[in-house]
C-alpha positions in Angstrom: -56.2 100.4 1.9 -57.8 103.5 3.5 -61.5 104.0 3.5 -61.2 107.0 1.2 -59.2 105.0 -1.3 -61.8 102.3 -1.3 -64.6 104.8 -1.8 -62.7 106.4 -4.7 -62.1 103.0 -6.4 -65.7 101.9 -5.9 -66.9 105.2 -7.3 -64.6 104.9 -10.3 -65.4 101.2 -11.2 -69.1 100.9 -10.1 -70.3 104.5 -10.3 -71.4 104.4 -6.6 -69.7 104.7 -3.3 -70.0 101.7 -0.9 -72.6 103.6 1.1 -74.7 104.3 -2.0 -74.4 100.6 -3.0 -75.7 99.5 0.4 -78.6 102.1 0.2 -79.5 100.9 -3.3 -79.6 97.2 -2.0 -81.9 98.3 0.9 -84.2 100.2 -1.5 -84.4 97.3 -4.0 -85.2 94.9 -1.1 -87.9 97.3 0.1 -89.4 97.5 -3.5 -89.7 93.7 -3.6 -91.2 93.6 -0.1 -93.8 96.2 -1.0 -95.3 93.7 -3.4 -96.7 91.9 -0.4 -99.9 93.6 0.7 -99.7 91.8 4.0 -96.7 93.8 5.3 -97.1 97.3 6.7 -94.8 100.0 5.3 -93.2 100.1 8.8 -92.4 96.4 8.6 -91.0 96.8 5.1 -88.8 99.5 6.3 -87.5 97.4 9.2 -87.0 94.3 7.1 -85.1 96.1 4.4 -82.6 97.5 6.8 -83.8 101.0 7.7 -83.8 102.1 11.4 -86.9 104.3 11.1 -90.0 104.6 9.0 -89.4 108.3 8.2 -85.9 107.7 7.0 -87.1 104.9 4.8 -89.9 107.0 3.4 -87.6 109.9 2.6 -85.0 107.7 0.9 -87.6 105.7 -1.0 -89.3 108.9 -2.2 -86.1 110.3 -3.6 -85.2 106.9 -5.3 -88.6 105.9 -6.6 -90.1 109.4 -7.2 -93.1 108.4 -5.1 -93.9 107.3 -1.5 -93.8 103.6 -0.6 -97.6 103.7 -0.3 -98.0 105.2 -3.8 -95.6 102.7 -5.2 -97.6 99.8 -3.6 -100.8 101.1 -5.2 -99.3 100.9 -8.7 
């Protein structure tokens, strides 16, 4: 099966492409890690699979509608 066929099938059955599913898993992991006040946001980014803090912050802000620090303060 080609990559494109896999993406199409995943989109059809799950509503997300494989890349979007992976990103969602990383963001949900980050959300859980942010509950720990002992971890820095940079550490949370690294532990949840992001290669850089800025990339993590941008993705989290789009997904959660707030920055990781704002989310932690809630």
